[in-house]
C-alpha positions as a Markdown table, in Angstrom:
| # | Residue | x | y | z |
|---|---|---|---|---|
| 1 | Met | -1.0 | 25.5 | 10.0 |
| 2 | Pro | -3.9 | 27.1 | 7.5 |
| 3 | His | -3.8 | 31.0 | 6.6 |
| 4 | Asp | -5.9 | 33.2 | 4.4 |
| 5 | Thr | -3.6 | 32.9 | 1.7 |
| 6 | Asp | -5.2 | 30.0 | 0.2 |
| 7 | Pro | -9.0 | 31.5 | -0.9 |
| 8 | Gly | -10.1 | 28.2 | -1.8 |
| 9 | Leu | -10.4 | 26.5 | 1.3 |
| 10 | Arg | -13.4 | 28.0 | 3.7 |
| 11 | Trp | -11.5 | 28.4 | 7.3 |
| 12 | Gly | -14.3 | 30.4 | 8.4 |
| 13 | Ser | -16.2 | 27.1 | 8.4 |
| 14 | Ile | -13.7 | 24.3 | 8.7 |
| 15 | Leu | -11.9 | 26.0 | 12.2 |
| 16 | Pro | -15.4 | 26.5 | 14.2 |
| 17 | Leu | -16.4 | 23.1 | 12.7 |
| 18 | Ser | -13.6 | 21.6 | 14.1 |
| 19 | Leu | -13.8 | 23.3 | 17.1 |
| 20 | Thr | -17.0 | 21.9 | 17.5 |
| 21 | Val | -16.2 | 18.0 | 16.9 |
| 22 | Met | -13.1 | 18.3 | 19.6 |
| 23 | Ala | -15.6 | 19.5 | 22.0 |
| 24 | Ala | -18.1 | 16.6 | 21.1 |
| 25 | Phe | -15.2 | 14.4 | 21.2 |
| 26 | Gly | -13.5 | 15.4 | 24.2 |
| 27 | Ile | -17.3 | 15.4 | 26.5 |
| 28 | Leu | -19.1 | 12.9 | 24.8 |
| 29 | Phe | -16.1 | 9.9 | 24.1 |
| 30 | Tyr | -13.1 | 10.9 | 26.6 |
| 31 | Gly | -14.9 | 12.1 | 29.1 |
| 32 | Phe | -16.5 | 8.4 | 29.6 |
| 33 | Ser | -13.6 | 7.0 | 30.7 |
| 34 | Val | -13.4 | 9.3 | 33.6 |
| 35 | Tyr | -17.1 | 8.7 | 34.4 |
| 36 | Leu | -16.4 | 4.4 | 34.7 |
| 37 | Thr | -14.1 | 4.7 | 37.2 |
| 38 | Glu | -14.6 | 4.4 | 41.0 |
| 39 | Glu | -14.5 | 7.8 | 41.6 |
| 40 | Ala | -17.1 | 9.1 | 39.6 |
| 41 | Ala | -20.0 | 7.2 | 37.8 |
| 42 | Gly | -18.7 | 3.8 | 38.5 |
| 43 | Ser | -19.0 | 4.2 | 42.4 |
| 44 | Glu | -22.6 | 4.5 | 42.1 |
| 45 | Phe | -23.1 | 2.2 | 39.3 |
| 46 | Ser | -21.9 | -1.4 | 38.0 |
| 47 | Thr | -19.1 | -1.8 | 35.2 |
| 48 | Thr | -21.1 | -3.8 | 32.8 |
| 49 | Ala | -24.1 | -1.5 | 33.5 |
| 50 | Leu | -22.2 | 1.5 | 32.4 |
| 51 | Ser | -20.5 | -0.3 | 29.6 |
| 52 | Leu | -23.8 | -1.8 | 28.5 |
| 53 | Ala | -25.4 | 2.1 | 28.3 |
| 54 | Tyr | -21.7 | 3.2 | 26.5 |
| 55 | Ser | -22.3 | 0.6 | 24.2 |
| 56 | Gly | -25.5 | 1.6 | 23.1 |
| 57 | Ala | -24.6 | 4.8 | 22.6 |
| 58 | Val | -21.8 | 3.7 | 19.9 |
| 59 | Leu | -25.1 | 1.6 | 18.2 |
| 60 | Ser | -27.7 | 3.9 | 18.4 |
| 61 | Gly | -25.1 | 6.5 | 16.7 |
| 62 | Gly | -23.9 | 3.6 | 14.3 |
| 63 | Leu | -27.7 | 2.8 | 13.2 |
| 64 | Leu | -27.8 | 6.6 | 12.5 |
| 65 | Ala | -25.1 | 7.0 | 10.5 |
| 66 | Met | -26.8 | 6.5 | 6.7 |
| 67 | Pro | -29.5 | 8.6 | 7.3 |
| 68 | Val | -27.2 | 11.2 | 8.6 |
| 69 | Gly | -25.1 | 10.6 | 5.9 |
| 70 | Arg | -27.9 | 10.6 | 3.3 |
| 71 | Tyr | -29.5 | 13.9 | 4.9 |
| 72 | Ala | -25.7 | 15.5 | 4.7 |
| 73 | Asp | -25.7 | 14.5 | 1.2 |
| 74 | Arg | -28.4 | 16.6 | 0.3 |
| 75 | His | -28.8 | 19.4 | 2.6 |
| 76 | Gly | -25.9 | 20.0 | 4.1 |
| 77 | Ile | -24.7 | 19.4 | 8.0 |
| 78 | Arg | -25.9 | 22.5 | 9.1 |
| 79 | Leu | -29.1 | 21.2 | 10.9 |
| 80 | Ile | -27.4 | 17.9 | 11.7 |
| 81 | Leu | -24.9 | 20.4 | 13.9 |
| 82 | Gly | -27.0 | 21.7 | 15.7 |
| 83 | Leu | -30.2 | 19.3 | 16.5 |
| 84 | Gly | -26.5 | 17.0 | 17.7 |
| 85 | Ser | -25.7 | 19.9 | 20.3 |
| 86 | Val | -28.8 | 20.0 | 21.6 |
| 87 | Leu | -29.4 | 16.0 | 22.1 |
| 88 | Gly | -26.2 | 16.2 | 23.9 |
| 89 | Leu | -27.2 | 18.7 | 26.4 |
| 90 | Leu | -30.4 | 17.0 | 26.9 |
| 91 | Gly | -28.5 | 13.4 | 27.3 |
| 92 | Leu | -26.2 | 14.2 | 29.9 |
| 93 | Ala | -28.5 | 16.5 | 31.8 |
| 94 | Thr | -30.3 | 13.1 | 32.0 |
| 95 | Phe | -27.6 | 11.0 | 32.8 |
| 96 | Ser | -26.0 | 13.4 | 35.6 |
| 97 | Ala | -29.9 | 13.1 | 37.3 |
| 98 | Ala | -29.5 | 9.6 | 37.1 |
| 99 | Gln | -30.2 | 7.4 | 40.5 |
| 100 | Glu | -30.9 | 3.4 | 38.5 |
| 101 | Ser | -28.8 | 1.6 | 35.9 |
| 102 | Trp | -31.6 | 1.9 | 33.2 |
| 103 | Gln | -32.1 | 5.4 | 33.5 |
| 104 | Val | -28.1 | 5.6 | 32.7 |
| 105 | Val | -28.5 | 3.4 | 29.6 |
| 106 | Ala | -31.8 | 5.3 | 28.3 |
| 107 | Ala | -29.6 | 8.5 | 28.4 |
| 108 | Trp | -26.5 | 7.3 | 26.2 |
| 109 | Trp | -28.8 | 5.1 | 23.8 |
| 110 | Leu | -31.7 | 7.4 | 23.0 |
| 111 | Leu | -29.9 | 10.6 | 23.3 |
| 112 | Ile | -25.9 | 10.6 | 23.9 |
| 113 | Gly | -25.4 | 8.2 | 20.7 |
| 114 | Pro | -27.5 | 10.0 | 18.4 |
| 115 | Ala | -25.7 | 13.2 | 19.4 |
| 116 | Gly | -22.4 | 11.3 | 18.9 |
| 117 | Ala | -23.0 | 10.1 | 15.0 |
| 118 | Met | -24.1 | 14.8 | 14.9 |
| 119 | Thr | -21.5 | 16.0 | 16.3 |
| 120 | Phe | -18.5 | 13.4 | 15.6 |
| 121 | Tyr | -16.2 | 13.2 | 12.4 |
| 122 | Glu | -19.0 | 11.6 | 10.3 |
| 123 | Pro | -20.5 | 14.7 | 9.1 |
| 124 | Ala | -17.5 | 17.0 | 9.2 |
| 125 | Phe | -16.0 | 14.3 | 6.9 |
| 126 | Val | -18.8 | 14.4 | 4.5 |
| 127 | Ala | -18.4 | 18.4 | 4.8 |
| 128 | Ile | -15.1 | 18.5 | 3.9 |
| 129 | Asp | -15.8 | 16.3 | 0.6 |
| 130 | Gln | -18.3 | 19.0 | -0.3 |
| 131 | Trp | -16.2 | 22.0 | 0.7 |
| 132 | Cys | -12.8 | 20.6 | -0.9 |
| 133 | Thr | -11.2 | 19.7 | -4.0 |
| 134 | Pro | -8.9 | 16.9 | -4.0 |
| 135 | Gln | -5.8 | 18.9 | -3.8 |
| 136 | Gln | -7.1 | 20.8 | -0.5 |
| 137 | Arg | -9.0 | 17.7 | 0.7 |
| 138 | Pro | -5.2 | 16.3 | 2.7 |
| 139 | Arg | -5.0 | 20.1 | 4.4 |
| 140 | Ala | -8.7 | 20.3 | 5.4 |
| 141 | Leu | -8.9 | 17.0 | 6.4 |
| 142 | Ala | -5.7 | 17.2 | 8.7 |
| 143 | Thr | -6.5 | 20.5 | 10.3 |
| 144 | Leu | -9.8 | 18.8 | 11.2 |
| 145 | Thr | -8.2 | 16.0 | 12.9 |
| 146 | Val | -5.4 | 17.9 | 14.7 |
| 147 | Ile | -7.9 | 20.3 | 16.6 |
| 148 | Gly | -9.7 | 17.1 | 17.3 |
| 149 | Gly | -7.1 | 15.4 | 18.9 |
| 150 | Leu | -7.0 | 18.3 | 21.4 |
| 151 | Ala | -9.9 | 16.4 | 23.0 |
| 152 | Gly | -8.0 | 13.7 | 24.9 |
| 153 | Val | -5.3 | 16.9 | 25.4 |
| 154 | Ile | -8.1 | 19.1 | 27.0 |
| 155 | Phe | -11.3 | 16.8 | 28.4 |
| 156 | Ile | -9.3 | 13.5 | 29.8 |
| 157 | Pro | -7.8 | 15.8 | 32.6 |
| 158 | Gly | -10.3 | 18.3 | 32.5 |
| 159 | Thr | -12.7 | 15.9 | 33.1 |
| 160 | Glu | -10.8 | 14.2 | 36.3 |
| 161 | Arg | -10.6 | 18.0 | 37.9 |
| 162 | Leu | -14.2 | 18.8 | 37.2 |
| 163 | Val | -15.1 | 15.6 | 38.7 |
| 164 | Ala | -13.0 | 16.0 | 41.6 |
| 165 | Ala | -13.9 | 18.9 | 42.3 |
| 166 | Ile | -17.8 | 19.4 | 42.0 |
| 167 | Gly | -18.4 | 15.2 | 41.7 |
| 168 | Trp | -19.2 | 13.9 | 38.6 |
| 169 | Arg | -22.9 | 14.4 | 38.2 |
| 170 | Gly | -22.0 | 18.3 | 37.9 |
| 171 | Ala | -19.6 | 17.3 | 35.8 |
| 172 | Thr | -21.4 | 15.9 | 33.7 |
| 173 | Leu | -24.3 | 18.8 | 33.3 |
| 174 | Val | -21.3 | 21.5 | 32.7 |
| 175 | Phe | -19.9 | 19.7 | 29.9 |
| 176 | Gly | -23.5 | 19.3 | 28.2 |
| 177 | Leu | -23.8 | 23.2 | 28.5 |
| 178 | Ile | -20.7 | 23.3 | 26.9 |
| 179 | Leu | -21.1 | 21.4 | 24.0 |
| 180 | Phe | -24.6 | 23.3 | 23.7 |
| 181 | Val | -22.9 | 26.5 | 23.2 |
| 182 | Ile | -20.1 | 26.0 | 20.5 |
| 183 | Gly | -22.2 | 23.1 | 18.6 |
| 184 | Gly | -25.1 | 25.7 | 18.4 |
| 185 | Ser | -23.1 | 28.8 | 17.7 |
| 186 | Thr | -20.9 | 26.5 | 14.9 |
| 187 | Ser | -24.8 | 25.9 | 13.4 |
| 188 | Leu | -26.0 | 28.9 | 13.6 |
| 189 | Phe | -22.9 | 31.0 | 12.5 |
| 190 | Ala | -20.6 | 29.0 | 10.5 |
| 191 | Ile | -22.1 | 26.1 | 8.7 |
| 192 | Pro | -23.0 | 27.2 | 5.2 |
| 193 | Ala | -26.8 | 26.5 | 4.4 |
| 194 | Gly | -27.0 | 23.7 | 1.9 |
| 195 | Val | -24.3 | 21.9 | -0.1 |
| 196 | Ser | -22.0 | 23.0 | -2.5 |
| 197 | Asn | -19.9 | 19.7 | -4.0 |
| 198 | Val | -16.4 | 21.3 | -5.5 |
| 199 | Gly | -14.4 | 18.4 | -6.3 |
| 200 | Pro | -14.9 | 16.2 | -9.8 |
| 201 | Gly | -16.8 | 13.5 | -7.7 |
| 202 | Arg | -16.3 | 10.3 | -9.5 |
| 203 | Val | -19.4 | 8.3 | -7.8 |
| 204 | Ser | -23.0 | 8.2 | -8.2 |
| 205 | Leu | -24.5 | 5.3 | -7.0 |
| 206 | Ser | -27.9 | 3.9 | -8.9 |
| 207 | Arg | -31.2 | 4.8 | -6.8 |
| 208 | Arg | -31.9 | 1.0 | -7.8 |
| 209 | Gly | -29.9 | -1.9 | -6.3 |
| 210 | Trp | -27.0 | 0.9 | -5.1 |
| 211 | Leu | -26.4 | -1.1 | -1.8 |
| 212 | Arg | -26.2 | -4.6 | -3.5 |
| 213 | Asp | -23.9 | -3.1 | -5.8 |
| 214 | Leu | -21.9 | -1.1 | -3.0 |
| 215 | Leu | -21.4 | -4.7 | -0.9 |
| 216 | Arg | -20.1 | -6.0 | -4.4 |
| 217 | Asp | -17.6 | -4.1 | -4.4 |
| 218 | Arg | -15.2 | -6.7 | -2.8 |
| 219 | Arg | -12.7 | -3.9 | -1.6 |
| 220 | Phe | -15.5 | -2.0 | 0.2 |
| 221 | Arg | -16.4 | -5.2 | 2.0 |
| 222 | Leu | -12.7 | -5.8 | 3.1 |
| 223 | Tyr | -12.0 | -2.5 | 4.0 |
| 224 | Thr | -15.2 | -2.1 | 6.4 |
| 225 | Met | -14.6 | -5.3 | 7.7 |
| 226 | Ala | -11.3 | -3.4 | 9.1 |
| 227 | Met | -12.8 | -0.9 | 10.3 |
| 228 | Met | -15.2 | -2.7 | 12.4 |
| 229 | Leu | -12.9 | -4.7 | 13.8 |
| 230 | Ser | -10.8 | -1.5 | 14.5 |
| 231 | Phe | -13.9 | 0.5 | 15.9 |
| 232 | Phe | -14.6 | -2.7 | 18.4 |
| 233 | Ala | -11.3 | -2.7 | 19.6 |
| 234 | Ala | -10.6 | 0.7 | 19.9 |
| 235 | Gln | -14.1 | 1.2 | 21.6 |
| 236 | Gly | -13.2 | -1.8 | 24.3 |
| 237 | Ile | -9.6 | 0.0 | 25.1 |
| 238 | Leu | -10.5 | 4.1 | 25.2 |
| 239 | Ser | -13.9 | 3.7 | 27.4 |
| 240 | His | -11.8 | 1.0 | 29.8 |
| 241 | Arg | -8.1 | 1.7 | 30.0 |
| 242 | Val | -8.6 | 4.6 | 32.8 |
| 243 | Ala | -9.8 | 1.7 | 34.8 |
| 244 | Arg | -8.0 | -1.0 | 33.8 |
| 245 | Phe | -4.8 | 0.6 | 35.0 |
| 246 | Ser | -6.2 | 2.4 | 38.2 |
| 247 | Glu | -7.2 | -1.2 | 38.9 |
| 248 | Val | -3.5 | -2.4 | 39.1 |
| 249 | Gly | -2.7 | 0.5 | 41.4 |
| 250 | Phe | -1.8 | 3.7 | 39.4 |
| 251 | Ala | -4.0 | 6.9 | 40.4 |
| 252 | Val | -6.7 | 7.8 | 38.2 |
| 253 | Ala | -4.7 | 11.6 | 38.1 |
| 254 | Ala | -1.9 | 10.1 | 36.6 |
| 255 | Val | -3.7 | 7.6 | 34.1 |
| 256 | Ala | -5.7 | 10.6 | 32.6 |
| 257 | Leu | -2.3 | 12.7 | 32.5 |
| 258 | Trp | -1.0 | 10.0 | 30.4 |
| 259 | Ala | -3.9 | 9.3 | 28.2 |
| 260 | Ala | -3.8 | 13.3 | 27.7 |
| 261 | Ala | -0.6 | 13.0 | 26.8 |
| 262 | Ala | -1.1 | 10.2 | 24.5 |
| 263 | Ser | -4.0 | 12.4 | 22.6 |
| 264 | Ala | -0.9 | 15.3 | 22.3 |
| 265 | Leu | 1.2 | 12.6 | 21.1 |
| 266 | Ser | -1.4 | 11.7 | 18.3 |
| 267 | Leu | -1.2 | 15.3 | 16.9 |
| 268 | Pro | 1.7 | 14.7 | 14.8 |
| 269 | Gly | 0.1 | 11.7 | 13.1 |
| 270 | Arg | -3.2 | 13.9 | 12.1 |
| 271 | Trp | -1.0 | 15.7 | 10.5 |
| 272 | Val | 1.6 | 13.9 | 8.8 |
| 273 | Ala | -0.7 | 11.1 | 7.8 |
| 274 | Pro | -3.1 | 12.8 | 5.3 |
| 275 | Leu | -0.3 | 14.2 | 3.7 |
| 276 | Ala | 2.0 | 11.0 | 3.7 |
| 277 | Ala | -1.1 | 9.3 | 2.1 |
| 278 | Thr | -0.5 | 11.6 | -1.0 |
| 279 | Arg | 2.7 | 9.5 | -1.4 |
| 280 | Trp | 2.3 | 6.1 | -0.5 |
| 281 | Arg | -1.3 | 4.5 | -0.4 |
| 282 | Pro | -3.5 | 5.5 | 2.3 |
| 283 | Thr | -4.1 | 1.5 | 3.6 |
| 284 | Thr | -0.5 | 0.9 | 4.1 |
| 285 | Val | 0.0 | 4.1 | 5.9 |
| 286 | Gln | -3.0 | 2.4 | 7.9 |
| 287 | Ala | -1.4 | -0.4 | 8.4 |
| 288 | Val | 1.9 | 1.0 | 9.6 |
| 289 | Thr | -0.1 | 2.9 | 12.5 |
| 290 | Thr | -2.2 | 0.1 | 13.2 |
| 291 | Ala | 0.6 | -2.3 | 14.1 |
| 292 | Met | 1.6 | 0.8 | 16.4 |
| 293 | Ile | -1.5 | 0.3 | 18.5 |
| 294 | Ala | -1.8 | -3.4 | 18.2 |
| 295 | Ala | 2.0 | -3.3 | 19.9 |
| 296 | Ala | 0.5 | -1.0 | 22.8 |
| 297 | Thr | -2.4 | -2.8 | 23.4 |
| 298 | Val | -0.4 | -6.1 | 24.1 |
| 299 | Leu | 1.2 | -3.3 | 26.8 |
| 300 | Met | -2.1 | -3.5 | 28.9 |
| 301 | Val | -2.2 | -7.0 | 28.8 |
| 302 | Gly | 0.1 | -7.3 | 32.1 |
| 303 | Ala | 0.5 | -3.7 | 32.8 |
| 304 | Asp | 2.0 | -3.7 | 36.2 |
| 305 | Ser | 4.9 | -1.5 | 35.5 |
| 306 | Ser | 5.0 | 2.2 | 35.0 |
| 307 | Trp | 7.1 | 1.4 | 31.6 |
| 308 | Gln | 4.0 | -1.1 | 30.4 |
| 309 | Met | 1.4 | 1.8 | 31.0 |
| 310 | Ile | 4.0 | 4.5 | 29.5 |
| 311 | Gly | 4.8 | 2.8 | 26.7 |
| 312 | His | 1.1 | 2.0 | 25.9 |
| 313 | Phe | -0.1 | 5.4 | 25.8 |
| 314 | Ile | 3.0 | 7.0 | 23.8 |
| 315 | Leu | 2.6 | 4.1 | 21.1 |
| 316 | Phe | -1.1 | 4.2 | 20.9 |
| 317 | Gly | -1.2 | 7.8 | 21.1 |
| 318 | Leu | 1.4 | 7.9 | 18.1 |
| 319 | Gly | -0.2 | 5.5 | 16.0 |
| 320 | Phe | -4.5 | 6.3 | 17.2 |
| 321 | Gly | -4.0 | 9.5 | 15.4 |
| 322 | Ala | -3.3 | 8.6 | 11.7 |
| 323 | Leu | -6.4 | 6.6 | 11.5 |
| 324 | Leu | -9.5 | 9.1 | 11.5 |
| 325 | Pro | -8.2 | 11.0 | 8.6 |
| 326 | Leu | -6.8 | 8.4 | 6.8 |
| 327 | Arg | -10.0 | 6.5 | 6.3 |
| 328 | Ala | -11.7 | 9.6 | 5.1 |
| 329 | Met | -8.8 | 10.1 | 2.7 |
| 330 | Thr | -9.2 | 6.3 | 1.4 |
| 331 | Met | -12.3 | 6.3 | 1.4 |
| 332 | Ala | -12.8 | 10.0 | -0.5 |
| 333 | Asn | -10.5 | 8.8 | -3.1 |
| 334 | Trp | -12.4 | 5.8 | -3.7 |
| 335 | Tyr | -15.9 | 7.3 | -3.4 |
| 336 | Ser | -15.6 | 10.9 | -3.3 |
| 337 | Gly | -19.2 | 12.5 | -4.8 |
| 338 | Pro | -22.9 | 13.3 | -4.5 |
| 339 | Asp | -23.0 | 10.0 | -2.8 |
| 340 | Tyr | -20.0 | 10.2 | -0.4 |
| 341 | Gly | -21.7 | 10.9 | 2.9 |
| 342 | Arg | -24.3 | 8.1 | 2.0 |
| 343 | Ile | -21.8 | 5.6 | 1.0 |
| 344 | Met | -19.6 | 6.3 | 4.2 |
| 345 | Gly | -23.4 | 5.7 | 6.3 |
| 346 | Val | -23.4 | 2.7 | 5.2 |
| 347 | Gln | -20.1 | 1.5 | 6.6 |
| 348 | Trp | -20.3 | 3.6 | 9.8 |
| 349 | Thr | -23.4 | 1.5 | 10.7 |
| 350 | Ala | -21.7 | -1.3 | 10.4 |
| 351 | Val | -18.6 | 0.1 | 12.7 |
| 352 | Gly | -20.8 | 1.2 | 14.9 |
| 353 | Ile | -22.6 | -1.8 | 15.6 |
| 354 | Ala | -19.4 | -3.6 | 16.2 |
| 355 | Gly | -17.8 | -0.9 | 17.9 |
| 356 | Ala | -20.8 | -1.3 | 20.0 |
| 357 | Ala | -19.9 | -4.8 | 21.4 |
| 358 | Gly | -16.8 | -3.7 | 22.5 |
| 359 | Pro | -16.9 | -2.1 | 25.7 |
| 360 | Leu | -19.6 | -4.3 | 26.5 |
| 361 | Leu | -17.6 | -7.2 | 25.7 |
| 362 | Val | -14.4 | -5.9 | 27.9 |
| 363 | Gly | -16.6 | -4.7 | 30.9 |
| 364 | Val | -18.3 | -8.8 | 30.6 |
| 365 | Leu | -15.5 | -10.0 | 30.7 |
| 366 | Arg | -13.6 | -7.8 | 33.0 |
| 367 | Asp | -16.3 | -8.7 | 35.4 |
| 368 | Glu | -16.6 | -12.5 | 34.9 |
| 369 | Thr | -12.6 | -12.8 | 35.2 |
| 370 | Gly | -12.1 | -10.2 | 37.6 |
| 371 | Gly | -9.4 | -8.2 | 35.6 |
| 372 | Tyr | -8.3 | -6.6 | 32.2 |
| 373 | Glu | -5.6 | -9.4 | 31.1 |
| 374 | Leu | -7.9 | -11.8 | 29.0 |
| 375 | Pro | -9.8 | -8.9 | 27.3 |
| 376 | Thr | -6.9 | -6.6 | 26.5 |
| 377 | Ala | -5.6 | -9.4 | 24.8 |
| 378 | Val | -8.3 | -10.3 | 23.0 |
| 379 | Leu | -8.3 | -7.3 | 21.6 |
| 380 | Ala | -4.4 | -7.3 | 20.8 |
| 381 | Gly | -5.4 | -10.4 | 18.6 |
| 382 | Val | -8.0 | -8.3 | 16.7 |
| 383 | Tyr | -5.6 | -5.2 | 16.2 |
| 384 | Leu | -3.5 | -7.7 | 14.0 |
| 385 | Thr | -6.2 | -9.0 | 12.3 |
| 386 | Val | -7.2 | -5.5 | 11.4 |
| 387 | Val | -3.4 | -5.0 | 9.9 |
| 388 | Ala | -3.7 | -7.6 | 7.1 |
| 389 | Leu | -7.9 | -7.0 | 6.1 |
| 390 | Ile | -6.1 | -3.0 | 5.5 |
| 391 | Leu | -3.5 | -4.7 | 3.3 |
| 392 | Leu | -5.3 | -6.7 | 1.6 |
| 393 | Ser | -7.8 | -3.9 | 0.8 |
| 394 | Gly | -5.3 | -1.8 | -0.6 |
| 395 | Ser | -3.6 | -4.6 | -2.9 |
| 396 | Glu | -3.9 | -3.7 | -6.6 |
| 397 | Arg | -5.4 | -7.3 | -7.1 |
| 398 | Val | -8.5 | -6.5 | -5.0 |
| 399 | Ala | -8.8 | -3.0 | -6.5 |
| 400 | Arg | -9.2 | -4.9 | -10.0 |
| 401 | Ser | -11.8 | -6.3 | -8.8 |
| 402 | Val | -14.1 | -2.6 | -7.8 |
| 403 | Gln | -18.0 | -3.1 | -8.5 |
| 404 | Val | -18.9 | 0.3 | -7.7 |
| 405 | Ser | -19.4 | 2.1 | -10.9 |
| 406 | Gly | -17.1 | 5.5 | -11.3 |
| 407 | Ser | -14.3 | 4.5 | -8.7 |
| 408 | Ser | -11.2 | 5.0 | -9.3 |
| 409 | Asp | -7.5 | 3.6 | -7.6 |
| 410 | Asp | -5.6 | 5.2 | -4.7 |
């Protein structure tokens, strides 16, 4: 746990930032899996319409990743975080008042998606790279993602309970206000203005042809493809798994409780994985944890027994927690520097576009086939492909093909 004897780490900024990411992730990301059910917005809007709304939010957030990252490189994340909190409130208020499917889609595409781009992990990762030295980075990332991991523990059952108590429309409005208060306060009182790069950044992109040079980096291409497929599958699973298990007869409250338990199980991985990545290659650790998620996804295919549901949430929780800090560790090891936000933004734009297709594809296949067996089988195969791509991107042979000036190996 963080303590005041480490004067180099900005805990007065890192901890409030982590709380904001936790609230945003829980409200805008995990809450959707409850809104999708028949007990909430799923009783008024089709699975396809809601999946389209959520997928569009992922897409619009992904498209903003590069400008958000570039702005963070130059000016820091203070304004980004504050604006994202305002957009989150406006988006959830619009969603809570929606009467037609197009209104739901508009709220998620135009407001909630951009809010996520400004309040989720991406801006926070840029801030950590700016505030921390390479030696401090693992601990800061562990703290950020452990606190962020409480999102599912708190907001999945919390959303289910509040929806049951006051209805899904009232619940979304309440959560919008919570996000606004937490994010706005953090932006105003905890995030420093401007940029302070304390680490020895290794990569600085040329102003002309920088994107071409980056895309020539085979390591970047392979790892980005792995992250695209991983996010595609994760979005499909996380947005539909409550509905998937409730469809075969499990109570929504019970599934939400197990989903929260999975989030709790992710906490050790969020802390241990960055530290383990200082001893082994981050890509090796990430491949192992991704294999666990692939096994968890296989258990969703049949999912007609309690042991399959429980096994899914246990394996998924243990593996999923490690993925977020490991991506940040890997990319910082390769590309830390004054253009880190821009490089992460390029990657996350591609990842967001791919991720947007996950919930929509699962929703369409579910409506067309009448069940979740086929879409979950597809997602399991995707995760196995991700394992191979991650291992290949971290191999010595690929590392020797790096084209971006100044980057270094694991």
